[in-house]
Structure formats: C-alpha cells, structure tokens
FILUMNU-398162 format. One record per residue: x, y, z of N, C-alpha, C, O, CB in turn; residue in one letter. Coordinates in pm, whole numbers, plus 50000, padded with zeros to 5 digits. Glycine has a CB too. Example, Ala and Ser with C-alpha at 12.3 -4.5 7.8 and 13.67 -1.06 7.14 Angstrom:
513194943150780512304955050780513204967050780514244966850846511314955350905a512854977550708513674989450714512905000350787513415011450804514084994050572s
//
This chain:
526404901252273526224887552261524744883852226524464874652150526674880952387m523804891952288522324888952282521934893852144521064888052078521434896252403f522584904452100522144910451965522774902751838522434905051722522594926351959l523744893251874524424887451772523574877351679523824876751558525544880951833a522634869851736521794862451645520854869851560520504865851449521074853451716p520444881051616519464889751527520294896451415519904897051299518684901751619a521534901751459522354908351354522774897951252522914901651135523634915351416l522974886051283523444875451182522224873451087522394873450965523894860751256l521004871751144519854869951063519594881650970519384880050850518694867651148a519614892951028519524904750936520664905550827520414908950711519564917751021f521854902450867522964901850761522764892550650522964895850533524224898050823g522354880250688522124868750596521034871450496521174871050374521784856250674v519844874350566518614875150486518154888950436517234890150355517554869550564f518864900150492518454913650445519624921350391519574926150277517794921550557s520684922850469521764931550424522544926450319523014934150235522624934650527w522764913150314523524907350211522804906550075523434908449971523944894250254f521454903550075520664904249950520594918549898520574920649776519214898749973p520554929149994520514943049927521924946349872522034951749762520044954850035i523004943349948524364944849882524514938849745524954944649646525404938649968g524064925749755524134917449634523254923549506523614923149388523594902849675r522114928949552521294935149438521864947549394521714950849277519864937849477g522524955249479523254966849423524314962649330524384968349221523864975149532i525114953649359526254948949270525634944749141526114948249034527104936749333v524404936349153523854930849013523374942548926523414941848803522574920349033l522934953148992522434965048924523454970548825523034976848728522084975749025s524804968448842525874972748758526394961048668527504961648616526984978548844f525574950848654526214939348568524984934948479523814937048510526854925648666q525424928548362524504922348286524344908148336525314900648330524884922948145s523194903848384523044891748450521904883548402520824889448400522914894048587v521934871048363520874863148323520994849048397520144840448379520874862048169n521974847248472522164834748553522454821848455522584810548500520804832148645f522534824848324522914813448239524214815548197524934805648181522034811448123a524704827948173526064829948129526764837048234526184839948339526154837247999t528084840348211528874846948313528454862248306528184868248201530484844548289e528454867248428527944881248455529044891448394530254889548404527724883748624s528564900748341529494911648275529304924348340528144927348367529224913848122v530214932248369530134945648433529814955048334530584956748239531394949648501w528654962148346528234972648240528224985348302527884994648229526834970048176v528514988148422528455002148478527055005948501526274998648562529125012548386g526715018248447525375024948476524485022348347523505029448326525555041648506v524875011848261524025009648149522655004948179521695008248110524645000448062e522554996848287521154993148331520235004348375519035004448348521244983748443n520765012448436520175025348483519705033648357518565038148349521265033948572y520625035248263520335042448144519265036648060518435043648002521505043648067a519305021948053518235014747988516895017748058515875019947992518534999647988a516915017848182515545021648245515065034148209513845035248200515565021648390l515865045448183515385057948156514855057348017513845063647988516405068448175v515495049947926515035048447787513745040147764513075040947661516115042247709r513465032047871512305023747868511055030947906510875033848025512495012347954d510175034147815508905042147831508075035247923507355041947997508145044547702s508065021547929507105012948016507565015348161506725014948251507154996347977l508735017648188509275019048327508785031848372508465032948490510835018348338f508675042048290508145055548332506695054748354506155061148445508425066448226l506035046648270504535044848284504325036948412503325039548478503865037048157v505135027948451505035020848569505155030148699504455027848797506085010148567a505985039548695506155047848792504935057248804504435059848913507375054448773w504505061948693503175069848696501965061548753501175066248836502785074548546r501895049848706500615041248754500945039348919500015040049000500475024148661n502195036948959502485035049106502065047249182501395046049284504025032249134t502455059949130502105071549193500625073249204500145077449309502695082449127a499825070049095498435072649108497785063049196496915067149273497795072548980v498135050249193497685040149286497965043749435497195040549526498335027049250f499125050349452499645052449601498745064349647498255063849759501405056449613t498505075349561497765087049599496325082549635495795086449739497775097749484a495685074149545494375070349572494205062049688493225063349762493845064049465l495235052349712495125043749816495325051049958494795046950062496115032849793s496095061349950496355069750082495115077250113494805079250230497585080550067l494335081850008493115090650032491965080850087491285083750185492625098649888v491805069750017490765059350051491195050150170490525049350274490475050349924v492335043250148492665034250240493145038950381493265031150476493575026850182g493405052250386493835058450506492615063450592492585063050715494775069950472f491655067850516490425073850584489445063850623488905064250734489725083650494v489185054050528488115044250557488295036650696487355035850775488075033850442v489525031150721489665023650855489545034250963489075030451070491115015450868p489895046750953489685055551071488155058451089487685059451202490515069251053l487455059750989486045062951001485385049751063484545050851153485405067150855i485765038251017485165026151062485545023951200484695019751278485535014650978l486655026151238487155024851385486275034451477485845030251584488805029051397a486035046951435485325055451507483815050251524483225050851633485445068651443g483295045751421481905039251434481935027351525481125026751617481355034551296v482835017651504482705006351585483025009451733482575002651825483574995551532i483825020051751484185023151899482995029051965483005029452088485405033451915n481925033851896480775039351946479805028251982478925030752065480205048851848e479895016051927479105004851956479235000952094480364998352137479404994051872v478185000252172478264997452313478274981552335478914976752428477025004552388r477574973752250477444959752262477774953352132477324957552026476094956052308r478594942652140478944935452031479984940551941480144936251826477864933351964g480724950351998481794957351914482884946151882483534947551779482494970651997g483084936951952484174927051927483754919551794484584916051711484354916452056h482324917151781481874909451664482154918651542482564913351440480294904951675v481964931251545482144939251421483644941151394484044942851279481414953451434f484474940851498485914941951479486424929251406487244930351314486644943751618r485924916751447486324904951388485804902851247486464896151168485944894351472a484564908651208484204909451074485054918350989485454914450880482884913651066i485324929551035486224939450972487604933950939488194936550833486374951251063a488114925651041489414920651027489504908650931490554905850874489934917051158y488304901450915488314888950838489154889450702489904880150672486854885350807f489014900350624489574899650487491144898150501491814892850412489174913050400p491664902850613493234902150635493614888850638494624885650576493744908650765v492914879650705493224865650725493024858050602493594847150594492424859850832v492294862150504492024853950387493454851750301494294860750295490844861550295l493614840350242494744839650153494564849850033493524850049967494904824950100p495594858050010495454869249914495024864349769494124870049707496834877049906p495684854049720495334849149586493894844649580493224847649481496254837749544v493364837649681491954832849682491054844149675490104844149597491644824649804v491314854649760490394865449770490404873749628489384877949574490804874649899s491624875249580491764882249454491004874749331490414881049243493304883749425l491094861649335490364855049232488854855849250488104854749153490774841049224l488414857749370486974861049393486634874949341485564877249285486624860249545l487504883349359487374898049315487304896949170486404902749108488624907949362w488184890049112488284888448958486894884948899486474890048795489344876548917k486204875848973484884871048926483934882648962483054885448881484424856648995w484034889149068483254899849095483224911649002482234918848984483584903749214f484454913248941484574924548837484344919348711484564927348621485904931548835f483924907248675483724901948538482644909748474481534910148526483374886848538d482924916548356481904924948297480584917148262479544923848258482474931348172p480524905748240479364897648184478634890848300477434892848314479874886448078d479244883648377478684876648487478854880148631478234874548721479084865048476v479804890348648480224895048773479104900748869478074905548820481214905248747g479284900048996478394904349082478204920349081477124925649105478784899249211l479274926649053479394941749053478294946148947477344953248978480984947149010a478504941548824477554946348715476164940848735475194946948689478054942148573n476034929948800474704924448828473984934348912472824938048891474764910648898t474784938549012474004949149107473624960849044472504965749055474784953749225i474654966248970474304978948890473134977848789472324986948774475544983448810l473074965948719471954964948634470664963248707469624967348656472134954148542r470674957348824469414955048908468884968648944467684970048967469684946249044a469824980048951469234992048995469215002148875469175014348891469994997549118f469244995648750468925003648629470185010348566470105018348472467885014648665g471325006648621472575011848566473195003448453472734992548417473555013048676g474275009348400474945002648303476184995048363476785000048459475315012248195e476554983948312477694975948360478944985348321478934993548230477744960248290g479964982548401481424988148381482234977748349481864966448381482054995348502l483424979648284484384969648254485484969648371486384961148370485024972548110r485394978548464486094977448580487624974048550488274982848493485424967048666w488204962648581489654960548567490004958948424491204958748395490114948448645i489124957848331489384955848188489294969548105489364969447982488334945248132y489134981148179489114993848126490155002848177490135004448299487884999448148d491095009148108492145016548152491715026948257492375029848357492785022548037p490445032648218489915044248311489535039648449489645047148546488635051248249a489095027848459488585022348593489475012848654489255009448770487265015548580t490505007948588491394996048642492054999648769491944992148866492534991748539a492795011548775493385014448902492405017449015492635013049127494275025448886i491365024448989490465026949100489855013949160489545012849278489355036149053p489725004349068489254990949102490314983149185489954975749277488904983048971s491604984849152492624978949242492744985749374493034979649477493944979249178l492494998749367492395006349514491365001049588491524999749709492115021949509v490174997349528489094992649615489374978949667489014976049781487784992649543l489994970249590490314957549631491494958349736491464950649832490654948949508v492504967249723493404968549825493024973849956493524969850061494334975449782d492064983649946491444989850073490704978150147490874976450267490365002450037t489904970250074489174959750136489994949850204489694945650316488364953250043w491104945450135491954934750196492874940550305493434932350378492824927550085a493074952150322494014956550429493514965650534494234968250631495124962950370s492264971150523491864980250607491734975650758491814983650852490674985050556f491524961550772491304955650897492364958550993492084961051110491144941650883g493544958450951494714960451055494814973751099495004976351217496084956751001s494674983750999494634997551059493495000151144493585008051238494645007750957a492364993651114491174996251183491394991851340490974998851432489964988351112m492044980751358492274975151491493134985451570492884989151685492994960851481l494224989651491495224998651552494445012851603494705018351710496465001851436i493565017151520492805029051550491835027451668491675036051755492055033151428y491185015151663490285012151770491055011951907490565017352006489594998551743c492215005951910493005006452034493475020352075493555023552194494194997952019a493775028251975494245043152002492975050552056493115058852147494845051051858a491805047852005490635055352055490265051052187489825059252267489475053951966l490425037852221490155033252357491135039452463490845040152582490235017852360r492395044052407493315049252500493095064152532493815069852614494675046952449g492065070752465491805084952489491045086952632489945081552647490905090652365i491525093452722490755095952833489215100652812488995110552742491495105652906a488305094752864486925098752852486685112852914485835120652872486025088252920p487445115153008487315129053076487575139852985487035150753004488265130853193g488365138052887488665149552792487295153452706486955164952680489945144952687l486605141852668485335146052598484325150552684483475158252639484765135552521y484275146552813483335152552914483565166152935482645174352940483415146153043e484785169252949485155184252969484845192252853484425203752868486645186353000a485045186752729484775193852599483225196252593482795206952551485305184852469a482415186352635480965189052627480445198052733479375203952720480215176352632e481185199252838480745209952938481085224152885480465234152921481455207653081l482085224252802482425237752730481635240852616481775251152551483815237952681d480685230652588479855233252472480435228352340479915232552237479585247552462g481375220552334481855215352202480975204952147480435196452218483245209652213a480845205852023480015196351947480775184551899481925182851940479405203051830g480165175251804480865164051760482045166751689483055160151716480105156351685f482075177051588483125179851500484255186551580485405183151555482635188551384v484005195351671485115201151747485765191351840486955192751868484655212851824r485045181551890485635171051966486565161951887487555156651937484585163052025k486215160551766487065152351663488415160751638489535155651648486195150051511i488175173551605489305179751571490205184251673491395185951646489005189351499v489755186451788490475192351906490955181652007491885183652085489545202351980h490285170652000490645160052096491025146952024492135142252046489465157452193i490235141151945490435127451891491685128251794492575119951813489095122151812t491815137351691492865138051618494215139651680495155132051659492625147151538l494245150851763495455152551828496105141851921497315139751929495285163351898p495095135551988495415123852074495955112351998496755104452047494205119352148q495475111451870495845100051779496965103851691497285096651596494655095451693m497585114951717498415121251607499705112451568500065111151451498885136051654r500305107251667501455098651638501125084451571501785079551479502175096351769y500075078851628499545066451558499195069351410499555061351324498235060951633i498495080551379498205084251229499465085651155499605079951047497385097851214l500395093051207501635094951136502305081651096502685080050980502565103151220l502475071451193503005059451165502305051051071502955044950986503175053151276v501025050051079500175042950973500245049050841500275042150739498735042651010t500285062850841500415068450720501725065550640501725063950518500235081750739l502735065050712504165060950669504155046350608504695043350501505205061350801l503505038250684503395023650646502515021550512502805013550423502705015450771l501445029550511500605029650398501425033950278501395027050177499395038650421h502165045050283502905049550179503985039850119504105038049998503495061250222l504755033850213505685022750174505145011550120505675006450021506425018450276i503955005850179503334994550122502764996149990502934987449904502374990150205g502055007449969501295009949839502225012049726501905008549612500365022449850n503485018049756504425020349647505105006649607505795005649505505515031049691m504874996949687505364983149644504324972349599504594960349589506104977349757q503114978049572501984969349537502314960349416502724964549309500734977849507v502084947049448502384937849341501264927649317500854925549203503654930749372f500764921349424499874910349419498624914149348498134905549275499594905349555t497974926649360496774929449309496824930549161495924925049098496264940949369e497814937449091497904937748956498314926148891497944923248777498654947248922p499124918748964499694905748910498564895248894498444888748790500844899949008y497814894048990496614883448978495374888448892494834881548805496034879849128v494974902048928493864906948859493904910248713493004907048636493504917448920l495064917448677495224923948554496424919648470496434920648347495304937648580t497424914848544498614912448475499374924348420500254923248335498334903848373g498994935448471499594949948426498784954648317499134965148264501174949748376g497634947848268496854954948167495674962848227495584964248349496344944948066g494824967848147494934966448010495784977147951495714988647994493644966347949p496634973647850497484983047781498504990047878498895001547858496594993647711n498904982847976499884986948072499314996248166500075003648229501044992848010g498024996748184497345008048272497515004448422497285012848509495695009548238a497914992348450498044987048595499494982548617499814977248723497014974248623t500344984648524501644980348553502384988548662502824999648631502394980448429t502504984648762503344990248883504744988148874505204980048794502954984249012t505544995648957507054995448949507434980748998508394974948947507785007849047i506654974749100507054961649156506704950749033507464941549004506194958349306a505664952748979505314943548871506324944448758506674934348698503914946448818l506814956948728507684958748622509074951648666509744945748581507824974648589q509434952048781510734946448821510574932048819511584925548792511214951248960i509344925148845509134912148829509354907648668510004897848635507724909448884y508744915948583508744913148437510174912848399510584903348331507934924048352d511054923148439512374924048398512994910748420513674905248334513094935048468y512734905148549513494892948595513024881248525513814873448471513384890548743a511744879448525511194865748495510524864448360510274853548309510184861748600f510234876348302509704875748162510854878748063510934872847955508504886048142r511694887848101512724891548000514074886448030515034888647956512824906147986y514144879148145515354873548198516524883048200517654879648163515724861748121n516234895148245517194905348254517304908548407516594917648451516774917748164d518084902148486518164904848629518934916548662518744922748766518724893748700y519844920048573520514934748598519484946248591519504955448673521674938148483g518704945648504517644956148495516714956148619516394966448679516774954048365a516304943048652515434942148770516104947048894515434953648973514984928148792a517484944348921518174948949030518274964349027518104971149129519494942449035a518584970048895518604984548891517364991448932517365001449003518914988848761a516184985248880514804990948914514554990049067513984998949130513634982848835a515034978649119514744977149269515574987049342515094991949444515064962349323s516794990649302517585000049367517035014149355517195022249447518914999149315v516405017349241515705030449220514485031249309514085041849355515285032349069v513895019049332512645019049415513075020749552512375027849625511775005949400l514255014449604514675017149737514995030449772514675035549879515715009749765g515725037049665516085050749687514905059849701514865068749786516935055549579l513935057349617512735066249608512045065649744511605075849798511715061749490v511935052849803511245050149937512065056150040511485061750134511035034749968l513445055750036514215061350142514075077450148513865083450254515695056950122a514195083150032514005096550024512635102050068512515111750143514275099949896v511575094650014510265097750059510065095450217509305102850279509295089249979a510675086350272510465083250406511225095150494510775100750594511025068050435t512395097450435513265107750508512485122450512512415129750610514765109150426g511955124750389511135138450380509915137850478509605147050552510545141250222l509245125450469508165124650556508465126350712507715132750785507545112050531y509585119950753509855121350890510405134650932510245138951046510735111250929l511085141150836511435155550854510185164950869510055172950962512285160450732w509325163150773507995171150785507305168950910507045178650981507015167550675a506975156850947506245152451066506975157851186506275163051274506115136851073t508345157451204508935162251315508785177651325508705182751436510305157951314r508745185151215508505199251212507135201951254506875211551327508765204951079r506175193251207504765195451235504505193151380503755200751442503875186551151w505125182051443504725179451583505655186951683505575185151804504755163951612s506645196651616507285206151702508605199251764509205204751856506245211051818g508975188351716510165181251748511255180251651511225171451565509845169151781n512205188451658513295189351567514415180051580515315179851496513785201651572d514405171951689515485163051730515425150851650516255141851668515425159651876n
//
C-alpha cells in the first residue's frame, strides 16, 4: 500500500514512456498522419545513416575524455580542500557554485569565452605570446573544449561526495601508516583509495551514464558542428525528432542508446563485483 503511489508515479512517468518508445521504434511516426508499422526498418535506417555512426564515435570520444578528466579533477580538488584547516567550507561553496548556475546561461558565457576573436580564452593566450585557437569552431579542439565545459559545470557535486568520503576515513589509519614509515603516495594508494573504493565505483558509473547522454553542451555551444564533429547520440536523437520529424527513427535510436547503457552498466557491475571480491 505504501509503495503504490511510487509505483504509480514510475509507471506513468517512466515505464509507460519507455514501453511507448519501444513501440514507436517499430513504426513510421510523424504525429501528423496515422502511424504505420514498419518492423525493423527504423533500425536498418540507423545502420545506413553515416551520421548516426559518427554520433556514436563522438559520444565515445567525449565519454572517454570526460571520464579521464571529469573523474580525476574532483578527486584531486577534494583532497586539496580536505587538507585546508581553516575556511574549507568557503572553498567547497566556490567549487560547487557552477552546479547551481542555470546551464544555458553558463554555456552562453562559455560560448563568448571561446570566441576566436574577442573571447577571453584567446585574449589570455595572446597576452602570453601564444596564438589564438578556434576552440569549439575547430573539429580538432571542439570535443576537448566541450569536455572542459562539462567538467567545470559538474565537478562540484562529485567533489562534495569525495570530501564527505575523505572525512569518513579514520585519522588513526594515517597515523598508524606514518608510524610505519609510509609516505604521502603510499598513504593514498593503501588507505585513501581503498577506503573510498565503493564511492569511486558509484561515481564512475554515474559519470559513464551521464556522459553518454550529453546533450546540452553540444546543443547550445556548437549545434553539432563544426561538420558534425560534436554531434552526440543524444543530439542526433533530437535532430531525428525535431529537425527531420521522424519520431520512429528517434525512438529507435533511443532504444539503441538504452540497450548500450544497460549492457555497459551490467558489464561494469560484473567487473566491479569481481574486483571487490563479491560475486553475489
């Protein structure tokens, strides 16, 4: 009885749309004419669409770079802030500030920041004798630029989680390690990381799922350009639906994305259970 309201909410707002999306993926749908059952034709069309494959490649590159940068930076920052004896709460508030900013507003500021002519990024480079870059307007630097923006916008949440985990480690462990002659690196490897293992595993999984669904940054900053260099799978799904008016293809692409995330999550959970020694 107590679960019923939550189950009803999930059914109406989550499970039903998922089921409806799966059905739409087997239909030709534009919501202007009657839907026609086309079987797996939408999925076959995705395979034939070269831009769909490019979107997956861009998503994979963005996810890999974001995991390397966006996962490590908050951890390092949390370690530094945790060592601050006075005013640590001020630094935590400053680091968390980007999270509370409206995403579109902050992204429009970043778009000005990356402007090749008058943007602050190139102004700083030229002030130190360097040459300006085209940042989000160059296929070679567009995705790394989006990774920088994504890391800046989201590292505050992970940083706070890491700070809480670091405070939960018993100081006596470090004191015992120091008595045994352990240095800074050995304390990190043998105490900090093992004690934070499960927190790190969870945040890594959340990073993986979130980065593979990145949409706002490429939509606002680049629109998928230049020349499709930043078209991600989520942005491609949006284009199928709202640019090409092909909701069947959009639903099929969404199902593919959901399956990929489900498989990746399953493999990740299996691997982490093996690594942690828990096969249950």
